[in-house]
C-alpha positions in Angstrom: 22.6 71.1 -42.0 24.6 73.5 -44.2 23.0 75.4 -47.1 25.7 76.0 -49.7 23.6 78.5 -51.5 23.6 80.8 -48.6 26.0 83.0 -46.7 29.0 82.6 -46.5 29.5 80.3 -49.4 26.9 81.6 -52.0 27.7 78.6 -54.3 26.0 78.3 -57.7 24.7 75.0 -59.0 27.9 74.1 -60.8 30.0 74.6 -57.6 27.5 72.6 -55.5 27.6 69.8 -58.1 31.4 69.7 -57.7 31.1 69.4 -53.9 28.5 66.6 -54.1 30.3 64.7 -56.9 33.7 65.0 -55.1 32.2 63.7 -51.8 30.5 60.8 -53.6 33.7 59.8 -55.1 35.7 59.7 -51.9 36.7 56.6 -50.1 36.2 56.2 -46.4 39.8 57.2 -45.6 39.6 60.2 -47.9 36.5 61.5 -46.2 38.2 61.1 -42.8 41.3 62.8 -44.0 39.4 65.9 -45.1 38.6 66.5 -41.4 42.2 67.2 -40.6 44.4 70.3 -40.9 47.9 68.9 -41.2 50.8 70.5 -39.4 53.7 70.3 -41.8 56.7 68.7 -40.1 58.8 67.9 -43.1 59.2 69.7 -46.4 60.9 66.8 -48.1 59.0 66.0 -51.3 58.8 62.3 -50.7 57.5 62.9 -47.1 54.8 65.3 -48.5 53.7 62.7 -51.1 53.5 60.1 -48.3 51.4 62.3 -46.1 49.0 63.3 -48.9 48.5 59.8 -50.3 48.2 58.1 -46.9 46.2 60.6 -44.8 44.5 62.8 -47.5 44.4 66.0 -45.4 41.8 68.6 -46.1 44.1 71.5 -45.2 47.6 72.3 -43.9 49.4 74.8 -41.7 53.2 75.1 -41.5 56.0 76.6 -39.5 57.3 80.0 -40.7 60.2 79.6 -43.1 61.3 81.6 -46.2 59.0 82.4 -49.0 60.8 80.1 -51.4 60.6 77.1 -49.0 56.9 77.7 -48.3 56.1 78.0 -52.1 57.9 74.8 -52.9 56.2 73.0 -50.0 52.8 74.2 -50.9 53.3 73.3 -54.6 54.2 69.8 -53.6 51.2 69.4 -51.4 48.8 70.6 -54.0 50.3 68.5 -56.8 49.7 65.3 -54.9 46.2 66.0 -53.6 43.1 64.9 -55.5 41.1 67.6 -53.7 42.6 71.1 -53.6 43.9 71.9 -50.2 43.1 74.8 -47.9 46.5 76.2 -46.9 46.4 78.3 -43.8 48.7 81.0 -42.2 48.4 83.0 -39.1 48.7 86.4 -40.6 47.1 88.3 -37.7 49.5 91.3 -37.8 51.1 91.1 -41.2 52.8 88.8 -43.6 55.3 87.8 -40.9 52.7 85.5 -39.5 53.1 83.0 -42.2 56.5 83.7 -43.9 59.9 84.4 -42.6 60.8 87.8 -43.9 57.2 88.9 -44.2 56.3 92.4 -43.1 55.2 93.0 -39.5 52.4 95.6 -39.7 50.1 96.0 -36.8 48.7 93.6 -34.2 45.2 94.0 -32.8 46.2 96.1 -29.8 48.2 98.4 -32.2 45.2 98.9 -34.5 43.1 99.8 -31.4 45.8 102.2 -30.3 45.5 104.0 -33.6 41.7 103.6 -33.6 41.8 103.1 -37.4 39.5 100.8 -39.4 41.5 101.8 -42.4 44.7 100.4 -40.8 42.8 97.2 -39.9 41.7 96.9 -43.6 45.2 97.6 -44.9 46.8 95.1 -42.6 44.4 92.4 -43.8 44.9 93.3 -47.4 48.7 93.6 -47.4 49.2 90.5 -45.2 47.0 88.5 -47.7 49.1 89.8 -50.6 52.2 88.4 -49.1 50.6 85.1 -47.9 48.9 84.4 -51.3 52.3 84.8 -53.0 53.3 81.4 -51.5 50.0 79.7 -52.2 48.2 80.3 -48.9 44.5 80.8 -49.2 43.2 80.8 -45.6 44.1 83.3 -42.9 43.4 82.2 -39.3 42.4 85.7 -38.5 41.0 88.0 -37.2 41.3 87.6 -33.4 37.9 88.8 -32.1 38.6 88.1 -28.4 38.0 90.9 -25.9 40.7 91.8 -23.4 38.7 92.3 -20.2 41.5 90.9 -18.0 44.8 92.7 -18.2 46.5 89.6 -16.9 45.6 87.6 -20.0 48.7 86.6 -21.9 47.3 84.7 -24.9 45.5 87.7 -26.5 47.0 90.7 -24.7 48.4 92.1 -28.0 46.3 90.0 -30.4 42.9 91.2 -29.3 41.8 94.7 -30.3 40.8 96.0 -26.9 38.1 95.7 -24.3 35.3 97.1 -26.4 32.9 94.8 -28.4 31.9 97.7 -30.6 35.5 98.5 -31.5 36.3 94.8 -32.0 33.4 94.6 -34.6 34.6 97.7 -36.5 38.2 96.6 -36.7 37.5 92.9 -37.4 35.1 93.6 -40.2 37.6 96.0 -41.8 40.4 93.5 -41.4 38.3 90.7 -42.9 37.4 92.9 -45.9 41.1 93.3 -46.6 41.8 89.6 -46.2 39.0 88.7 -48.6 40.0 91.3 -51.2 43.5 89.9 -51.0 42.2 86.5 -52.1 42.1 84.6 -48.8 39.4 83.0 -46.7 39.0 84.5 -43.2 38.5 83.0 -39.7 37.3 84.6 -36.5 38.7 83.2 -33.3 38.6 82.0 -30.4 34.9 81.1 -29.8 33.2 81.5 -27.3 35.8 84.1 -26.4 39.2 84.6 -24.7 40.3 87.6 -22.6 38.3 86.9 -19.4 41.0 85.1 -17.5 44.8 84.8 -17.2 45.1 81.1 -18.0 46.6 79.8 -21.3 44.6 77.1 -23.1 48.0 75.6 -24.2 48.4 74.6 -20.6 44.9 74.1 -19.2 41.2 74.4 -20.1 40.2 78.0 -20.5 37.1 79.6 -18.9 34.6 82.2 -20.1 32.7 82.6 -16.8 30.0 85.0 -18.0 26.3 84.6 -17.5 24.3 84.1 -20.8 22.9 87.6 -20.9 26.3 89.2 -20.4 27.9 87.0 -23.1 25.1 87.9 -25.5 25.9 91.6 -25.1 29.7 91.1 -25.5 31.3 88.1 -27.2 27.9 87.0 -28.6 27.4 90.5 -30.1 30.9 90.3 -31.7 30.3 86.8 -33.2 26.9 87.7 -34.4 28.3 90.7 -36.3 31.0 88.5 -37.9 28.4 86.0 -39.0 26.1 88.7 -40.3 29.0 90.1 -42.3 29.8 86.8 -43.9 32.8 85.4 -42.0 33.8 82.1 -43.7 35.1 80.1 -40.8 35.3 80.3 -37.0 37.9 78.7 -34.8 36.7 77.1 -31.5 38.9 77.7 -28.4 39.5 75.1 -25.7 37.4 77.4 -23.5 34.5 76.3 -21.3 31.4 78.4 -20.9 29.4 76.8 -18.1 26.4 79.1 -18.2 25.5 78.5 -21.8 26.4 74.8 -21.8 24.1 74.3 -18.8 21.4 76.4 -20.4 21.4 74.4 -23.6 22.0 71.0 -22.2 18.4 70.3 -21.4 19.3 68.7 -18.1 21.3 69.3 -15.0 25.1 69.2 -15.5 27.6 68.5 -12.8 30.9 70.5 -12.8 32.7 67.4 -14.1 30.5 67.5 -17.2 31.6 71.0 -18.2 33.6 70.8 -21.4 35.9 73.0 -23.5 33.8 74.4 -26.3 35.7 72.2 -28.8 34.0 69.2 -27.3 30.7 70.7 -26.4 27.7 70.1 -28.8 25.8 72.7 -26.8 28.3 75.4 -27.6 29.3 74.6 -31.1 26.1 73.2 -32.6 23.3 74.6 -30.4 24.8 78.0 -29.7 27.1 78.9 -32.7 25.4 77.0 -35.6 21.8 77.1 -34.5 21.2 80.1 -32.2 23.7 82.5 -33.9 23.0 80.9 -37.3 26.5 80.2 -38.5 26.4 78.4 -41.8 30.2 78.3 -42.5 33.2 76.1 -41.6 34.0 75.4 -37.9 37.5 74.2 -36.8 39.1 73.5 -33.5 42.0 75.3 -32.1 45.3 73.4 -32.1 44.6 69.9 -30.8 47.9 69.4 -29.0 46.9 72.1 -26.5 46.4 70.8 -23.0 43.0 72.6 -22.7 41.6 69.9 -25.0 43.1 67.0 -23.1 41.4 67.9 -19.8 38.1 66.0 -19.9 38.6 62.7 -21.7 41.2 60.4 -23.3 42.6 61.2 -26.7 40.7 58.3 -28.3 37.5 60.1 -27.5 38.7 63.7 -27.9 39.4 63.4 -31.6 36.0 62.1 -32.9 34.0 64.0 -30.1 35.2 67.3 -31.5 33.6 66.5 -34.9 30.5 65.1 -33.2 30.1 68.3 -31.2 29.9 70.3 -34.4 33.5 71.1 -35.4 34.1 70.4 -39.0 37.9 70.3 -39.0 40.4 69.1 -36.5 43.5 71.3 -36.2 46.8 69.3 -36.1 47.6 65.9 -34.6 49.4 64.6 -31.5 50.5 61.7 -33.7 49.2 61.7 -37.2 48.7 58.0 -37.7 47.1 57.5 -34.3 44.8 60.5 -34.4 43.7 59.5 -38.0 42.8 56.0 -36.7 41.0 57.5 -33.6 38.9 59.6 -36.0 38.2 56.6 -38.2 37.3 54.4 -35.3 35.0 57.2 -33.9 33.2 57.3 -37.2 32.9 53.5 -37.5 31.7 53.2 -33.9 29.0 55.9 -34.3 30.5 58.7 -32.3 30.5 60.6 -35.6 27.2 60.0 -37.4 27.0 59.7 -41.1 24.9 62.9 -41.2 27.5 64.8 -39.2 30.4 63.6 -41.4 28.5 64.5 -44.6 27.7 68.0 -43.2 31.3 68.6 -42.2 32.5 67.5 -45.6 30.1 69.9 -47.4 31.3 72.8 -45.3 34.9 72.0 -46.0 34.5 71.5 -49.7 32.0 74.4 -49.7 34.7 76.8 -48.5 37.1 75.4 -51.1 34.6 76.0 -53.8 33.7 79.5 -52.5 37.4 80.4 -52.8 37.4 78.9 -56.3 40.0 76.3 -55.6 38.3 73.7 -57.7 38.4 76.0 -60.7 42.1 76.9 -60.1 43.0 73.2 -59.8 41.3 72.5 -63.1 43.2 75.5 -64.7 46.5 74.6 -63.1 46.6 77.9 -61.2 46.4 76.8 -57.6 50.0 78.0 -57.2 50.8 81.6 -58.2 53.8 82.6 -60.3 57.0 82.3 -58.3 58.0 85.8 -59.4 55.3 87.0 -57.1 57.5 86.2 -54.1 59.1 89.6 -54.5 56.2 91.2 -52.7 57.2 89.6 -49.4 58.8 92.3 -47.2 58.8 94.7 -50.2 59.6 98.4 -49.7 56.0 99.4 -50.3 54.8 97.2 -47.4 57.6 98.3 -45.2 56.7 102.0 -45.9 53.1 101.2 -45.0 54.2 99.5 -41.7 56.2 102.6 -40.8 53.2 104.7 -41.4 51.1 102.4 -39.2 53.7 102.4 -36.4 53.7 106.2 -36.5 50.0 106.2 -35.7 49.9 103.5 -33.0 53.0 103.8 -30.8 51.7 105.1 -27.4 53.1 107.3 -24.7 51.3 106.0 -21.7 53.0 108.4 -19.3 55.9 110.8 -18.9 55.4 112.3 -15.4 59.2 113.0 -15.1 59.1 115.1 -18.3 62.0 113.2 -19.8 60.9 113.4 -23.4 62.2 114.1 -26.0 65.7 112.8 -25.6 68.2 115.0 -27.4 71.1 113.1 -28.9 73.2 116.3 -28.9 73.0 116.9 -25.2 72.0 113.4 -24.0 74.3 111.4 -26.2 75.3 108.6 -23.8 72.6 106.0 -23.6 72.7 103.2 -21.1 70.6 100.4 -22.7 69.1 97.7 -20.5 67.5 95.1 -22.7 65.1 92.5 -21.2 64.2 89.7 -23.7 61.9 86.7 -23.5 62.7 83.0 -23.1 61.1 82.0 -26.4 57.8 80.4 -27.2 56.4 77.0 -27.8 55.5 76.6 -31.5 54.2 73.3 -32.8 54.9 71.6 -29.5 58.6 72.7 -29.5 60.3 75.5 -27.6 61.5 78.0 -30.1 64.1 80.6 -29.2 62.9 84.2 -29.5 64.5 86.9 -31.6 65.5 89.1 -28.7 69.2 89.3 -29.7 68.2 90.4 -33.2 65.8 93.0 -31.8 68.5 94.3 -29.4 71.0 94.6 -32.2 68.6 96.5 -34.5 67.5 98.9 -31.7 71.2 99.6 -31.0 71.8 100.3 -34.7 68.9 102.7 -35.0 69.9 104.6 -31.9 73.4 104.9 -33.1 72.1 106.2 -36.5 70.4 109.0 -34.5 73.7 110.0 -33.0 73.5 108.2 -29.6 76.4 106.3 -28.0 74.9 103.1 -26.8 76.3 101.2 -23.9 74.7 97.8 -23.4 77.5 95.9 -21.8 76.7 94.2 -18.5 77.8 95.9 -15.4 79.1 93.7 -12.6 78.2 96.0 -9.7 76.2 99.2 -9.2 79.2 101.2 -8.0 79.0 104.8 -7.0 75.9 106.7 -8.0 78.1 109.7 -8.9 80.1 107.5 -11.4 76.9 106.2 -13.0 75.6 109.8 -13.5 78.9 110.9 -14.9 79.1 108.0 -17.4 75.6 108.2 -18.9 73.0 110.8 -19.8 69.9 108.6 -19.7 68.8 105.0 -19.4 66.6 103.2 -21.9 65.0 100.0 -20.6 63.7 98.1 -23.7 61.5 95.1 -23.1 60.8 92.4 -25.6 59.2 89.9 -23.2 57.4 87.3 -25.2 56.2 84.0 -23.8 53.7 81.6 -25.3 52.4 78.2 -24.3 54.8 78.0 -21.4 53.3 80.1 -18.6 49.9 81.2 -17.4 51.5 84.5 -16.5 54.1 86.4 -18.6 55.8 88.9 -16.3 59.0 90.9 -16.4 62.0 88.8 -15.4 65.1 90.5 -14.2 67.5 87.7 -15.0 70.5 89.9 -14.0 70.0 91.8 -10.7 72.3 94.5 -12.0 69.6 95.4 -14.6 67.0 96.0 -12.0 65.8 99.6 -12.0 67.9 101.0 -9.2 68.8 103.9 -11.5 65.4 105.5 -12.0 66.0 108.4 -9.7 69.6 108.9 -10.8 69.0 109.6 -14.5 66.1 110.1 -16.8 64.8 106.6 -17.5 62.6 105.6 -20.4 60.8 102.2 -20.4 59.5 100.9 -23.7 57.7 97.6 -24.4 58.0 96.0 -27.8 55.6 93.2 -26.9 53.1 93.1 -24.0 51.1 96.1 -23.3 50.6 95.7 -19.5 54.2 95.7 -18.2 53.5 98.5 -15.7 52.5 95.8 -13.2 56.2 95.2 -12.7 57.3 98.8 -13.3 55.5 100.9 -10.7 58.7 102.9 -10.2 58.7 104.1 -13.8 57.9 107.6 -14.7 58.1 107.3 -18.5 56.5 104.3 -20.2 55.8 103.7 -23.9 54.0 100.8 -25.7 55.4 100.1 -29.1 53.4 96.8 -29.5 55.7 95.0 -31.9 59.4 94.4 -32.3 59.9 94.6 -36.1 62.1 97.2 -37.8 59.2 99.5 -38.8 58.1 99.7 -35.2 61.6 100.2 -33.7 62.5 103.0 -36.2 59.2 104.8 -35.5 59.8 104.5 -31.7 63.2 106.1 -32.0 61.8 108.9 -34.1 59.4 109.6 -31.3 62.0 109.2 -28.6 64.0 112.1 -30.0 60.9 114.2 -30.8 61.0 113.9 -34.6 57.4 112.6 -34.5 54.6 113.1 -31.9 53.1 110.2 -30.1 49.6 109.5 -31.5 48.5 106.2 -30.0 45.8 105.8 -27.3 45.5 103.4 -24.4 42.7 102.1 -22.2 42.6 101.5 -18.5 43.9 98.0 -18.8 47.4 99.5 -19.1 47.3 100.5 -15.4 47.0 96.9 -14.3 44.4 97.8 -11.6 46.9 99.7 -9.5 47.0 103.4 -8.5 50.8 103.6 -8.3 51.3 102.7 -11.9 49.9 106.1 -12.8 52.5 108.1 -10.8 
């Protein structure tokens, strides 16, 4: 059972009294509602009122829209809710994770490339400043997964790197910034992603380590987060057979192996008891197929809470999932003791963030004038400084750099974009066209003539060499929740790199770090990590030699092949 006086809550008697009094005053439906993190599907004020008064959510998460829209939405939710709401954003790499127009700063891989705990701290702090301006109070970050498998697509850029020690340093610094910025923090995705190439959006994940190895890696990372006072931990739809079998107390068949979200052995026995986590536990998004693998939805929903998760992230169908949770409680899948413990952790986190006091004072929502901090010049300047530190020259064996716009003015730009990502269960078009346009603009500002029109045929090599001075292949390949493997797709055969021996050719990735698997012919390759304006401008500065490359890489970048190093 939770102890609200201890880490990470540290509640005094008055705050504990608020928690207990509030729970005692809740109806059955209000108690069940607190278990859900609502995914906002409509910002219409009447729809918001209906959601709050019917389903009584404990928290909410929303699609990224403008700061003004988010502020109005959050204000409506808080005004209708008896109990103050936790309002979450996914600000892993900057304010852009929760607000359209927020500042993209540095993803986990970028922080590791710079090897800077100060950068990690600043990203957490500045992201929190932007997010709190719209009333957010809970950051679903940091990502503390460890990228052991270069094929992994889910956390390739989001994880720091393949070092538990580095992950601890950066994550602790990031969380310090988040907390100082006025938000609750959340380490994810327990028991650990980065071991495999599969995406839990599409199938159950697998952390196939033995117990001793896990203790020294992911276990070490999570223990450090717990010891340092992390407020919440998100559970991934990731099985860990070794520990589930060890803690089950009986022989388990393969068919009994569950994603951690449904496993009492992993959530209660390992995380809460063995590692001693006294904070709030929530599931990863419940519409992910990794959760659907072992049992029907009617059982999934209450079983996650019974296993030890305190909150259930999103719904497949709001009404149906609410009723499944209610039925699970009434049938005994969720015990009274388990429900009360979950509620104390949920309200304990709200009290630890002072939300009950702010509600009483009428200050749950910040002054609307504070929205000016979103994407402000100060934050953009910081992001440029970060990018200058982390953009990484992986190799330049052809000695093509720097590119001089005076003598190599004519740039043939080949731009390879992604096909979008699945967000909230819907395919969302990516921003590749905007990235291409911005890159073109910045190159032209440096004095280049940029030619990005599609060619119909290769033609004569002599003509190609006479028409252009160098080729820039820019990749913004982003895919999420669609594929178990995100690889470079040459949609237009004419774009394929037949030109690499004809002219100096520079490859740059503004997304995934491990694109060399599809570019063994490249001789100059750069990782820029992110596709925001600060990162693009810093890349071009380095392309022309106005700034040196400072980022570092690890061996994952070679994708396990010798020829990627040539």
